[in-house]
ZAMARGU-4260 file (C-alpha; in steps of 0.2 Angstrom, whole numbers, plus 5000, padded with zeros to 4 digits):
<rodrens>
0) 4892/4855/5068 | 4899/4869/5078 | 4911/4877/5071 | 4915/4890/5085 | 4911/4906/5085
5) 4928/4915/5090 | 4944/4913/5078 | 4959/4919/5083 | 4968/4935/5077 | 4973/4932/5058
10) 4982/4948/5049 | 4983/4948/5031 | 4996/4953/5022 | 4996/4971/5008 | 5005/4972/4991
15) 5002/4964/4974 | 5007/4947/4969 | 5012/4944/4948 | 5005/4929/4940 | 5023/4924/4937
20) 5026/4905/4942 | 5041/4912/4954 | 5028/4916/4966 | 5027/4901/4969 | 5044/4895/4970
25) 5047/4908/4982 | 5032/4901/4991 | 5039/4884/4991 | 5057/4888/4996 | 5048/4899/5012
30) 5039/4883/5015 | 5054/4871/5012 | 5066/4882/5024 | 5055/4878/5038 | 5049/4860/5034
35) 5032/4859/5030 | 5020/4876/5027 | 5008/4880/5041 | 4989/4874/5038 | 4975/4877/5045
40) 4977/4858/5055 | 4989/4867/5067 | 4990/4882/5079 | 5001/4896/5073 | 5009/4910/5081
45) 5017/4927/5074 | 5010/4939/5061 | 5003/4938/5042 | 5018/4939/5036 | 5022/4922/5042
50) 5003/4916/5038 | 4998/4922/5022 | 5014/4924/5012 | 5005/4924/4995 | 4997/4940/5001
55) 5014/4949/5004 | 5021/4961/4988 | 5031/4948/4977 | 5030/4959/4962 | 5048/4961/4960
60) 5062/4955/4967 | 5066/4965/4984 | 5081/4975/4982 | 5089/4979/5000 | 5082/4995/5008
65) 5096/5008/5008 | 5096/5014/5026 | 5092/5032/5027 | 5106/5035/5038 | 5117/5032/5020
70) 5109/5048/5014 | 5116/5066/5018 | 5105/5079/5022 | 5104/5088/5003 | 5103/5071/4995
75) 5087/5065/5006 | 5081/5085/5005 | 5088/5092/4989 | 5076/5108/4991 | 5089/5114/5007
80) 5101/5120/4994 | 5085/5132/4990 | 5080/5136/5008 | 5101/5143/5008 | 5100/5151/4993
85) 5085/5161/5000 | 5094/5165/5017 | 5109/5172/5007 | 5098/5184/4993 | 5088/5191/5009
90) 5103/5194/5019 | 5108/5205/5002 | 5090/5212/5002 | 5087/5214/5020 | 5106/5226/5019
95) 5102/5234/5005 | 5086/5239/5012 | 5093/5243/5028 | 5105/5254/5018 | 5093/5263/5008
100) 5083/5266/5023 | 5097/5273/5031 | 5102/5285/5014 | 5083/5291/5015 | 5083/5296/5032
105) 5099/5306/5030 | 5093/5313/5014 | 5077/5319/5021 | 5082/5324/5038 | 5102/5331/5036
110) 5102/5336/5018 | 5084/5340/5013 | 5080/5344/5031 | 5096/5354/5036 | 5106/5359/5020
115) 5089/5363/5008 | 5090/5381/5005 | 5111/5379/5007 | 5113/5365/4995 | 5118/5368/4978
120) 5106/5366/4964 | 5112/5351/4955 | 5113/5343/4971 | 5098/5345/4975 | 5090/5339/4962
125) 5102/5323/4962 | 5097/5319/4978 | 5078/5322/4975 | 5079/5312/4958 | 5089/5297/4968
130) 5075/5298/4981 | 5062/5297/4969 | 5070/5283/4960 | 5075/5274/4976 | 5055/5276/4982
135) 5051/5269/4965 | 5062/5253/4968 | 5056/5250/4986 | 5039/5250/4979 | 5042/5239/4967
140) 5053/5227/4977 | 5040/5225/4992 | 5026/5220/4977 | 5036/5209/4965 | 5035/5194/4976
145) 5018/5194/4977 | 5016/5196/4958 | 5029/5183/4955 | 5020/5172/4968 | 5004/5172/4958
150) 5013/5169/4941 | 5023/5153/4948 | 5007/5142/4949 | 4999/5143/4931 | 5015/5147/4920
155) 5032/5140/4921 | 5043/5154/4911 | 5040/5170/4923 | 5048/5175/4937 | 5064/5168/4945
160) 5073/5167/4927 | 5068/5183/4919 | 5084/5186/4911 | 5082/5169/4903 | 5064/5170/4900
165) 5065/5186/4892 | 5078/5181/4880 | 5070/5165/4875 | 5052/5172/4873 | 5055/5187/4862
170) 5045/5178/4848 | 5029/5177/4859 | 5034/5196/4865 | 5032/5200/4847 | 5015/5191/4844
175) 5009/5201/4860 | 5014/5217/4853 | 5003/5211/4838 | 4989/5206/4850 | 4989/5222/4859
180) 4988/5233/4844 | 4976/5225/4833 | 4971/5205/4838 | 4957/5202/4852 | 4963/5200/4869
185) 4951/5185/4872 | 4961/5175/4859 | 4978/5178/4866 | 4972/5174/4885 | 4964/5159/4877
190) 4980/5154/4869 | 4990/5158/4887 | 4974/5147/4894 | 4980/5132/4882 | 4999/5133/4885
195) 4997/5135/4903 | 4985/5119/4901 | 4997/5108/4890 | 5012/5113/4904 | 5002/5104/4917
200) 4999/5087/4905 | 5007/5071/4910 | 5018/5066/4893 | 5010/5048/4894 | 4991/5054/4898
205) 4987/5053/4883 | 4972/5065/4884 | 4976/5083/4878 | 4959/5082/4874 | 4950/5088/4890
210) 4949/5106/4892 | 4948/5114/4910 | 4931/5120/4915 | 4928/5139/4919 | 4926/5141/4938
215) 4917/5154/4948 | 4934/5165/4953 | 4946/5171/4943 | 4964/5164/4940 | 4973/5176/4946
220) 4987/5177/4932 | 4973/5179/4920 | 4966/5195/4928 | 4966/5209/4914 | 4969/5224/4925
225) 4962/5238/4911 | 4949/5235/4899 | 4963/5239/4883 | 4979/5232/4883 | 4973/5216/4890
230) 4992/5206/4886 | 5002/5219/4893 | 4992/5221/4910 | 4989/5202/4912 | 4995/5201/4933
235) 5006/5186/4925 | 5017/5199/4917 | 5016/5214/4930 | 5030/5203/4940 | 5043/5206/4923
240) 5039/5225/4922 | 5043/5228/4942 | 5057/5217/4939 | 5065/5229/4926 | 5060/5243/4933
245) 5070/5240/4948 | 5085/5236/4939 | 5081/5253/4930 | 5081/5261/4946 | 5096/5252/4954
250) 5108/5257/4939 | 5101/5274/4938 | 5106/5278/4956 | 5124/5271/4954 | 5127/5283/4939
255) 5118/5296/4948 | 5131/5292/4964 | 5145/5290/4954 | 5143/5304/4944 | 5144/5315/4961
260) 5157/5306/4970 | 5170/5307/4955 | 5166/5325/4951 | 5166/5332/4968 | 5155/5349/4964
265) 5144/5351/4979 | 5146/5371/4976 | 5160/5382/4984 | 5159/5385/5003 | 5164/5403/5009
270) 5176/5403/5021 | 5166/5407/5041 | 5151/5399/5033 | 5147/5390/5046 | 5130/5386/5038
275) 5139/5378/5025 | 5153/5368/5032 | 5147/5351/5035 | 5137/5350/5018 | 5151/5342/5008
280) 5154/5327/5022 | 5135/5325/5024 | 5135/5324/5004 | 5148/5311/5003 | 5138/5300/5015
285) 5121/5300/5006 | 5129/5299/4990 | 5142/5282/4997 | 5124/5275/5005 | 5114/5276/4989
290) 5130/5268/4981 | 5131/5254/4991 | 5113/5251/4991 | 5110/5250/4974 | 5128/5239/4972
295) 5120/5228/4985 | 5103/5225/4975 | 5112/5222/4959 | 5125/5211/4968 | 5109/5202/4972
300) 5102/5203/4956 | 5118/5195/4951 | 5121/5183/4961 | 5100/5179/4958 | 5104/5177/4938
305) 5121/5168/4942 | 5113/5154/4952 | 5096/5151/4943 | 5103/5154/4923 | 5120/5149/4923
310) 5122/5139/4937 | 5103/5132/4934 | 5100/5128/4953 | 5083/5125/4950 | 5084/5113/4937
315) 5096/5104/4946 | 5083/5102/4963 | 5072/5097/4951 | 5081/5084/4944 | 5088/5078/4961
320) 5068/5078/4968 | 5066/5070/4951 | 5047/5079/4949 | 5051/5079/4930 | 5045/5095/4917
325) 5030/5096/4928 | 5041/5100/4943 | 5048/5116/4937 | 5032/5127/4941 | 5033/5117/4959
330) 5052/5121/4962 | 5048/5139/4957 | 5033/5144/4968 | 5043/5133/4983 | 5058/5143/4981
335) 5048/5162/4980 | 5036/5156/4995 | 5054/5152/5005 | 5062/5167/4999 | 5045/5177/5004
340) 5048/5171/5022 | 5065/5176/5023 | 5062/5194/5016 | 5046/5198/5025 | 5050/5190/5041
345) 5064/5183/5049 | 5077/5180/5038 | 5079/5161/5045 | 5061/5158/5042 | 5062/5149/5025
350) 5073/5138/5032 | 5058/5129/5040 | 5051/5125/5024 | 5052/5112/5016 | 5044/5101/5000
355) 5033/5092/5010 | 5025/5105/5021 | 5026/5115/5005 | 5014/5104/4997 | 5002/5099/5010
360) 4998/5115/5012 | 4995/5118/4992 | 4982/5102/4994 | 4971/5114/5005 | 4970/5127/4992
365) 4954/5132/4981 | 4963/5132/4967 | 4965/5115/4953 | 4982/5120/4949 | 4989/5120/4966
370) 4980/5106/4972 | 4988/5098/4955 | 5005/5104/4960 | 5004/5098/4978 | 4997/5081/4974
375) 5010/5078/4962 | 5025/5084/4974 | 5019/5072/4988 | 5015/5056/4976 | 5034/5059/4970
380) 5042/5060/4987 | 5030/5046/4991 | 5037/5033/4979 | 5054/5037/4980 | 5064/5025/4990
385) 5075/5040/4998 | 5060/5051/5002 | 5047/5039/5005 | 5052/5038/5025 | 5050/5054/5030
390) 5036/5058/5019 | 5024/5046/5025 | 5030/5050/5043 | 5025/5067/5041 | 5007/5063/5031
395) 5005/5049/5044 | 5003/5060/5058 | 4992/5076/5051 | 4976/5070/5049 | 4970/5086/5038
400) 4982/5080/5026 | 4975/5063/5028 | 4957/5069/5026 | 4962/5080/5012 | 4967/5065/5002
405) 4951/5054/5008 | 4941/5067/5001 | 4952/5069/4986 | 4946/5050/4980 | 4928/5055/4980
410) 4933/5068/4964 | 4925/5060/4948 | 4929/5074/4936 | 4938/5065/4923 | 4949/5085/4924
415) 4952/5079/4942 | 4959/5062/4938 | 4976/5064/4938 | 4974/5072/4957 | 4962/5058/4962
420) 4974/5046/4954 | 4988/5050/4965 | 4980/5053/4980 | 4975/5034/4979 | 4993/5031/4976
425) 4998/5041/4992 | 4985/5033/5002 | 4990/5016/4996 | 5008/5019/5001 | 5004/5027/5019
430) 4991/5012/5023 | 5006/5000/5023 | 5011/5007/5039 | 5000/4998/5054 | 4998/5015/5064
435) 4993/5026/5048 | 4983/5011/5041 | 4972/5014/5058 | 4971/5032/5056 | 4966/5033/5038
440) 4951/5020/5042 | 4948/5032/5056 | 4942/5044/5047 | 4923/5047/5044 | 4918/5041/5027
445) 4935/5034/5023 | 4929/5017/5017 | 4914/5024/5006 | 4928/5036/4998 | 4938/5021/4995
450) 4924/5011/4990 | 4920/5026/4976 | 4938/5021/4968 | 4929/5003/4963 | 4919/5004/4947
455) 4914/4988/4936 | 4903/4987/4922 | 4895/4971/4929 | 4882/4973/4944 | 4881/4959/4957
460) 4867/4962/4970 | 4870/4980/4971 | 4888/4981/4968 | 4888/4993/4954 | 4871/5004/4956
465) 4879/5018/4961 | 4888/5020/4945 | 4874/5023/4933 | 4873/5039/4928 | 4892/5043/4932
470) 4896/5031/4918 | 4886/5039/4903 | 4898/5053/4907 | 4914/5044/4910 | 4915/5034/4894
475) 4914/5052/4885 | 4935/5052/4889 | 4948/5039/4891 | 4946/5038/4910 | 4958/5024/4920
480) 4945/5015/4929 | 4956/5000/4928 | 4969/5011/4938 | 4957/5016/4951 | 4952/4998/4953
485) 4970/4993/4957 | 4973/5006/4969 | 4956/5004/4978 | 4958/4987/4980 | 4977/4989/4985
490) 4971/4999/5000 | 4960/4990/5006 | 4971/4974/5006 | 4982/4984/5016 | 4969/4994/5028
495) 4962/4975/5031 | 4979/4969/5040 | 4969/4976/5056 | 4956/4965/5062 | 4945/4982/5067
500) 4948/4989/5050 | 4940/4972/5042 | 4924/4975/5052 | 4923/4992/5044 | 4926/4985/5024
505) 4911/4972/5030 | 4900/4985/5037 | 4904/4997/5021 | 4886/4998/5010 | 4889/4987/4994
510) 4908/4987/4997 | 4910/4966/4998 | 4900/4963/4982 | 4909/4974/4972 | 4925/4966/4978
515) 4917/4948/4973 | 4914/4957/4957 | 4929/4958/4953 | 4934/4939/4956 | 4924/4936/4941
520) 4936/4931/4924 | 4931/4921/4909 | 4936/4905/4901 | 4943/4917/4886 | 4953/4927/4897
525) 4960/4912/4909 | 4965/4903/4894 | 4971/4918/4880 | 4992/4916/4879 | 4992/4935/4875
530) 4980/4941/4887 | 4984/4957/4895 | 4988/4957/4915 | 4975/4973/4918 | 4961/4961/4922
535) 4971/4949/4930 | 4979/4958/4942 | 4962/4965/4945 | 4954/4948/4949 | 4970/4943/4959
540) 4971/4956/4970 | 4953/4956/4973 | 4956/4937/4978 | 4969/4942/4992 | 4958/4955/4999
545) 4946/4943/5000 | 4955/4928/5006 | 4962/4942/5021 | 4944/4944/5025 | 4937/4927/5025
550) 4950/4922/5037 | 4949/4938/5050 | 4944/4930/5066 | 4932/4933/5081 | 4914/4938/5078
555) 4920/4951/5064 | 4926/4935/5056 | 4912/4925/5058 | 4899/4939/5051 | 4911/4942/5036
560) 4912/4924/5031 | 4894/4923/5032 | 4891/4936/5022 | 4906/4932/5009 | 4899/4917/5008
565) 4880/4923/5004 | 4886/4932/4990 | 4879/4922/4976 | 4894/4925/4965 | 4907/4921/4977
570) 4910/4900/4976 | 4903/4901/4956 | 4916/4915/4950 | 4929/4904/4961 | 4924/4888/4953
575) 4927/4896/4935 | 4947/4901/4940 | 4950/4883/4948 | 4940/4875/4929 | 4950/4888/4919
580) 4964/4895/4928 | 4977/4882/4924 | 4989/4895/4916 | 4987/4905/4932 | 4991/4895/4947
585) 4993/4910/4960 | 4974/4915/4957 | 4969/4895/4958 | 4979/4895/4975 | 4970/4911/4983
590) 4953/4904/4975 | 4957/4888/4984 | 4962/4898/5001 | 4947/4907/5001 | 4935/4892/5000
595) 4947/4884/5014 | 4944/4900/5026 | 4925/4900/5021 | 4923/4882/5027 | 4927/4886/5044
600) 4909/4888/5045 | 4896/4877/5043 | 4882/4884/5033 | 4896/4890/5021 | 4905/4872/5019
605) 4885/4866/5014 | 4885/4880/5001 | 4903/4875/4994 | 4899/4857/4992 | 4881/4860/4986
610) 4891/4872/4971 | 4890/4861/4956 | 4908/4855/4950 | 4918/4865/4965 | 4923/4847/4971
615) 4926/4839/4957 | 4937/4853/4952 | 4948/4853/4969 | 4949/4834/4966 | 4956/4838/4950
620) 4969/4851/4954 | 4974/4840/4970 | 4977/4823/4958 | 4989/4835/4945 | 4999/4839/4958
625) 5010/4826/4962 | 5017/4822/4944 | 5019/4840/4940 | 5031/4853/4941 | 5035/4856/4961
630) 5029/4875/4961 | 5010/4867/4954 | 5011/4856/4970 | 5007/4871/4979 | 4990/4872/4972
635) 4987/4855/4974 | 4992/4856/4992 | 4981/4870/4995 | 4967/4860/4986 | 4969/4843/4998
640) 4968/4854/5012 | 4951/4863/5005 | 4946/4846/5003 | 4951/4839/5019 | 4942/4856/5028
645) 4926/4853/5019 | 4924/4835/5024 | 4928/4839/5040 | 4910/4836/5051 | 4900/4835/5035
650) 4891/4820/5030 | 4885/4829/5014 | 4900/4832/5007 | 4909/4816/5012 | 4896/4808/5001
655) 4896/4821/4987 | 4915/4817/4987 | 4912/4797/4987 | 4899/4799/4973 | 4912/4807/4961
660) 4921/4787/4964 | 4937/4796/4968 | 4942/4784/4983 | 4954/4773/4974 | 4964/4789/4967
665) 4963/4794/4985 | 4971/4777/4993 | 4984/4776/4977 | 4988/4795/4982 | 4993/4790/4998
670) 5010/4783/4988 | 5013/4800/4980 | 5024/4811/4992 | 5019/4827/4987 | 4999/4819/4989
675) 5002/4809/5005 | 4998/4820/5019 | 4981/4830/5012 | 4976/4812/5006 | 4976/4803/5022
680) 4968/4819/5030 | 4953/4818/5016 | 4952/4798/5018 | 4953/4800/5036 | 4938/4813/5039
685) 4930/4803/5025 | 4929/4786/5038 | 4925/4798/5052 | 4910/4809/5045 | 4903/4799/5030
690) 4890/4789/5043 | 4886/4770/5042 | 4877/4770/5026 | 4893/4774/5016 | 4902/4757/5026
695) 4901/4745/5014 | 4909/4759/4999 | 4922/4763/5011 | 4928/4746/5013 | 4941/4747/4998
700) 4951/4757/5010 | 4958/4742/5016 | 4969/4740/5003 | 4977/4759/5009 | 4983/4747/5027
705) 4998/4740/5022 | 5005/4759/5015 | 4997/4766/5030 | 5005/4756/5044 | 5021/4759/5037
710) 5021/4776/5034 | 5015/4776/5053 | 5029/4766/5058 | 5046/4774/5050 | 5040/4790/5043
715) 5053/4803/5050 | 5042/4818/5045 | 5031/4822/5061 | 5016/4828/5052 | 5016/4814/5038
720) 5016/4802/5054 | 5003/4812/5063 | 4990/4809/5047 | 4995/4791/5046 | 4992/4786/5063
725) 4976/4795/5063 | 4970/4786/5048 | 4977/4770/5054 | 4964/4772/5067 | 4951/4772/5055
730) 4955/4759/5045 | 4954/4748/5059 | 4935/4749/5058 | 4933/4741/5042 | 4944/4726/5047
735) 4941/4709/5054 | 4951/4700/5063 | 4958/4687/5051 | 4961/4704/5039 | 4970/4713/5053
740) 4981/4697/5052 | 4985/4696/5034 | 4986/4716/5034 | 5002/4717/5047 | 5009/4702/5034
745) 5007/4709/5019 | 5016/4725/5029 | 5029/4716/5033 | 5028/4722/5051 | 5023/4714/5067
750) 5010/4720/5079 | 5024/4723/5092 | 5033/4734/5081 | 5016/4747/5079 | 5014/4745/5096
755) 5033/4750/5100 | 5030/4764/5087 | 5016/4771/5095 | 5026/4769/5113 | 5038/4780/5106
760) 5027/4794/5098 | 5021/4795/5117 | 5037/4795/5126 | 5042/4809/5111 | 5030/4821/5115
765) 5027/4820/5133 | 5020/4837/5131 | 5008/4841/5117 | 5016/4851/5101 | 5012/4862/5090
770) 5016/4857/5074 | 5009/4840/5078 | 4993/4843/5091 | 4985/4826/5087 | 4999/4814/5087
775) 4997/4807/5104 | 4978/4808/5103 | 4978/4798/5086 | 4993/4787/5094 | 4979/4781/5109
780) 4965/4778/5097 | 4977/4766/5087 | 4982/4757/5102 | 4963/4758/5110 | 4957/4748/5091
785) 4973/4735/5092 | 4968/4731/5111 | 4949/4729/5105 | 4954/4720/5089 | 4966/4707/5101
790) 4968/4702/5117 | 4986/4698/5115 | 4989/4717/5110 | 4984/4721/5126 | 4997/4713/5135
795) 5012/4718/5121 | 5006/4737/5127 | 5005/4734/5147 | 5025/4726/5144 | 5029/4740/5135
800) 5023/4752/5150 | 5008/4759/5142 | 4998/4762/5159 | 5014/4774/5165 | 5013/4783/5150
805) 4994/4786/5149 | 4996/4792/5168 | 5008/4806/5162 | 4998/4811/5148 | 4984/4813/5160
810) 4995/4828/5167 | 5001/4837/5155 | 4983/4836/5142 | 4982/4854/5134 | 4967/4863/5125
815) 4977/4861/5111 | 4974/4843/5109 | 4955/4846/5108 | 4953/4853/5091 | 4952/4846/5073
820) 4959/4865/5065 | 4966/4881/5071 | 4964/4898/5067 | 4980/4908/5072 | 4981/4901/5091
825) 4961/4897/5095 | 4955/4880/5092 | 4941/4877/5079 | 4929/4861/5077 | 4932/4852/5095
830) 4933/4834/5095 | 4916/4826/5102 | 4929/4813/5114 | 4940/4821/5125 | 4959/4816/5127
835) 4956/4812/5145 | 4940/4799/5141 | 4952/4791/5127 | 4963/4790/5140 | 4951/4781/5152
840) 4945/4770/5139 | 4963/4763/5136 | 4968/4762/5156 | 4950/4751/5156 | 4955/4740/5142
845) 4973/4737/5152 | 4964/4734/5168 | 4950/4722/5162 | 4963/4713/5153 | 4972/4714/5170
850) 4956/4708/5181 | 4953/4694/5168 | 4972/4687/5170 | 4971/4687/5187 | 4953/4678/5191
855) 4960/4665/5177 | 4975/4661/5192 | 4966/4662/5206 | 4953/4650/5197
</rodrens>
């Protein structure tokens, strides 16, 4: 049968689902709040959040998100404290520099230019020494930030906390002196590199044996400037030398200036000597300017040390940013960058800096250390609630950053594992927003990069062909394959919310077989009480992703279902979960829902039914649901829906189900509340599509007639009433005239009561209803069966006004009544007989009876 080529748009939710029964409890509560859960047998509006609740992130009890307005500016951006600190330092620095420039001009133009010959000898040399000292300090200051900037990305104890670092590093200083005078510089450089490397390792990484590979370029902090004395002249230590040179210069300037200002010994000025009359005032001005500049500089350094060493501003900001021990380097480098901007440009340039922009700039660096600093900051800001929204917004609008993150997914070097893992985690968060997911998927090669995260030890039709040689290398270290598998599947799930992204996933070479391969799990794993969640979590995520892909609509969905069902491991992997996954009902439910979606294609329906044991396992799960805890009824309900779908318009599957001798159990399930709706659907499809060769075997369904008639007549639940009326119309096929009479007697319901119940249904649903789209069709079918069975029933219906109701139905028919099943708002599996034809048949029966009555009266 034609399964329809076009399906309705169906999204799929991201996130992860834990293995706890509480997930099913939440699903049950959500379904209970709206009456009954939506199924494929009724059209549905809205997004995936309503349709595929099992795919939502239920990994933890959701906590109410604190509105962003509840955070103050410094709470949401702790680095603002550093930019403000940098601004204040820059004000002092530029003021001191301006005064120093004025003093230098005053000395060169006024004093040395105008009074050089008449100056006292001591004043001449004091001025000269001060100018040389200030020149040295200015030169040191102009280059100090450059050296400090280079030092901060490789070590954590240089630059900012110079006083504290010098005190704390006294032992290492003595070791350096010994190295300088005797030991080789190579070992010292190696030790420094090992210390720097250890600072970049996470405390929980457990991979301290990794060593960084040498690169083709120098690390700036390890450059030996001279052949001898390597440690002393390493660039990482030059900033310390320049720092102390400035302090000593400023102190000397203060001492010399104060000496001259206190003594006033500027030489005697002879009365009437016009060349020396302004010399004293000029010298006062110069020494005052020199003193003011030096004091401002020392004030800046004192303020610096007060905030950094005593108030521990950097440590506090690092704690507020929650960057951990590795964040010390990040915070220091951020501060130096901000301060450099304030000093070298406008004092307000540093205020434009923030940690997000800073980290994204580092991502584009060619230095592995800088890349690691940047990706660590981004990852931390993305996972923290108060930073997440702003961070994702900034990253999401920066295509170059997204491209860089996608590129990092391809890094296979074990030493780049942390950066790769962080990039994957950031993308998994970024893909959570639809607009961002479109940008991620729109990057050329993005799907291939995400696919590279999925590495398995099994091969399924080329799923792991590209692992080969790489795995030999990776197996030498404790590489986090499972982490990358989880993140890769999570990214794909979030991307799969969009219809076009599903098509891209399907078109990525080798990706679908990889996803299917992750659904494989063995009996031992599923039944072991002490099994870790790692493998189970991977299976669960892959099932969620497959469910989303299988439920995609349109031509894309049709092609995806075809490709998924054609992978030879798909159905057999799900069968293993159904057979051995009693401890993991969420896995079973996801697997069953995949089969239900695949069954909307005729070829897939036959493949599923033809796979040994699938129908049997579905029936076992279905029958076990009624007597177990309510949470398992969710799985049982899904199994019943899958069986109804597999039996729909499939003669072969109907025969397979009947050969399992389950007809009595299905009839008995009509008495169990948790099973009766799906049992009725399965029985109706068996009766409708098994064919005449199974007619005798299906006669046993007559035992269900009283139960069916009672439910069809008195049921207050709309969906139950719909399926029971539909089943009743099929049961009448197997009853003779005498049997139908005894059936009504056994049920304790008269034929007139059934007719009245049908009329109430037609009167209640004068327009098609989204929750029970087939109820009017089934009511008309049952009325036709009853009128065909007995002429007396025609008179009953006629007296109840059936003709008028049927004429009203002709005016209100809709496409919603023309289909057996739905995908979203699109109908699938069109009924062979239209509702117009059914109405015309019923009207014809009423008219024929009326004609016979009139003829009899004339005679």
